C-alpha positions in Angstrom: 18.8 7.0 25.9 22.5 7.5 24.6 23.1 10.6 23.0 25.3 10.1 19.4 27.8 12.7 18.4 29.0 13.0 14.9 32.8 14.6 14.2 33.5 17.6 12.0 36.6 18.8 12.1 37.8 19.2 15.7 34.5 19.2 17.0 31.6 16.5 17.9 28.0 17.7 16.9 24.8 16.0 18.4 23.5 13.7 15.7 21.0 11.5 17.4 19.8 9.0 19.7 21.6 5.4 20.3 20.1 2.4 21.1 17.1 2.3 23.8 17.2 -0.8 26.6 14.7 -2.2 24.2 16.7 -2.2 21.2 15.0 -0.2 19.4 16.6 0.4 15.8 14.4 3.8 15.0 16.8 6.3 15.0 16.5 9.9 13.4 18.9 12.6 12.9 18.0 15.8 14.4 16.2 18.0 12.2 14.3 15.2 10.2 11.0 14.7 10.1 8.3 11.7 9.8 5.1 11.4 8.3 3.3 8.3 9.1 0.2 7.5 7.2 -2.5 4.7 8.6 -5.1 4.1 5.6 -6.6 0.9 7.2 -6.3 -0.3 11.0 -3.1 -2.2 11.3 -1.4 -0.9 8.4 1.2 1.8 8.6 3.4 3.6 6.2 6.4 5.5 7.3 8.4 8.2 4.9 11.3 9.2 6.7 13.5 12.2 6.1 9.9 14.8 5.3 10.2 18.3 5.1 7.3 20.0 6.0 6.8 21.8 2.0 6.3 18.0 0.7 4.3 16.6 3.8 0.9 17.4 2.3 2.2 15.7 -0.8 3.6 12.6 0.5 0.2 12.2 2.8 -2.0 12.3 -0.4 0.3 10.5 -2.5 0.3 7.6 0.5 -3.7 7.8 0.2 -3.3 7.5 -3.6 -1.2 4.7 -3.6 -3.5 2.4 -0.8 -6.3 3.0 -3.0 -4.5 2.2 -6.3 -3.4 -1.1 -4.5 -6.2 -2.3 -3.4 -8.2 -1.3 -6.7 -5.5 -3.3 -8.5 -5.7 -6.1 -6.1 -9.4 -6.7 -6.9 -8.9 -6.4 -10.4 -6.2 -8.9 -10.5 -8.9 -11.5 -9.3 -9.1 -14.5 -11.7 -12.7 -14.6 -13.4 -14.1 -17.7 -15.1 -13.9 -17.1 -18.6 -17.2 -17.7 -20.6 -18.1 -18.4 -24.0 -19.6 -15.5 -26.5 -22.9 -14.9 -25.0 -22.9 -17.6 -22.6 -24.9 -16.2 -19.4 -24.7 -17.3 -15.6 -27.4 -17.2 -13.3 -27.7 -15.1 -9.9 -27.1 -18.2 -7.8 -23.8 -19.1 -9.8 -22.6 -15.5 -9.8 -23.1 -15.5 -6.3 -21.1 -19.0 -5.6 -18.4 -17.3 -7.9 -18.1 -14.0 -6.2 -17.7 -16.2 -2.6 -15.1 -18.1 -4.2 -13.2 -15.6 -5.9 -13.0 -13.2 -2.4 -12.3 -16.7 -0.6 -9.5 -17.9 -2.8 -8.0 -14.6 -2.9 -8.0 -13.8 1.0 -5.9 -16.8 0.8 -3.8 -16.8 -1.6 -4.7 -19.8 -2.9 -4.0 -20.6 -6.9 -6.6 -20.6 -8.9 -7.3 -22.9 -11.7 -5.4 -22.5 -15.1 -8.8 -21.8 -17.1 -9.5 -18.8 -15.2 -8.9 -15.5 -16.9 -6.6 -12.8 -15.2 -7.1 -9.0 -15.7 -4.7 -7.7 -17.8 -1.9 -4.9 -17.2 -4.3 -2.3 -19.3 -7.7 -3.6 -16.6 -4.8 -3.3 -13.3 -3.5 0.2 -14.7 -7.5 1.6 -15.3 -8.1 0.4 -12.1 -5.3 2.3 -10.4 -6.5 5.3 -12.2 -10.4 5.0 -11.4 -9.3 4.9 -8.0 -7.2 8.0 -7.7 -10.0 10.0 -9.4 -12.5 8.4 -7.3 -10.3 9.7 -4.1 -9.9 13.0 -5.4 -13.6 13.6 -5.6 -14.6 16.7 -3.2 
């Protein structure tokens, strides 16, 4: 890699590394830190310009963020709107659960007559996920 310099006054100070021959644009300045969080296989979250005194907080916040996103996505999946006192059989509930999971996995639109979670329910799901994650 090519060493890059930054001109300060009349001097050139080392700044970082240039592109590699594979055209990697992942350059960092000298003295910078990076935190990489992997909540699940294949998922990576990068935090750059991390100082060692903030690393623990950012790592915990990354875990909480991922847990909140999963809980909010699960709460946002539509469900059928039942009339007051209407009950479903165990077989119907199993079919609905399977349908909801398959439709959510494909990202397909759900029927208009299904009810979506409110902002309050989604926020509560996020708070519950953080509380669950904080348990020892």
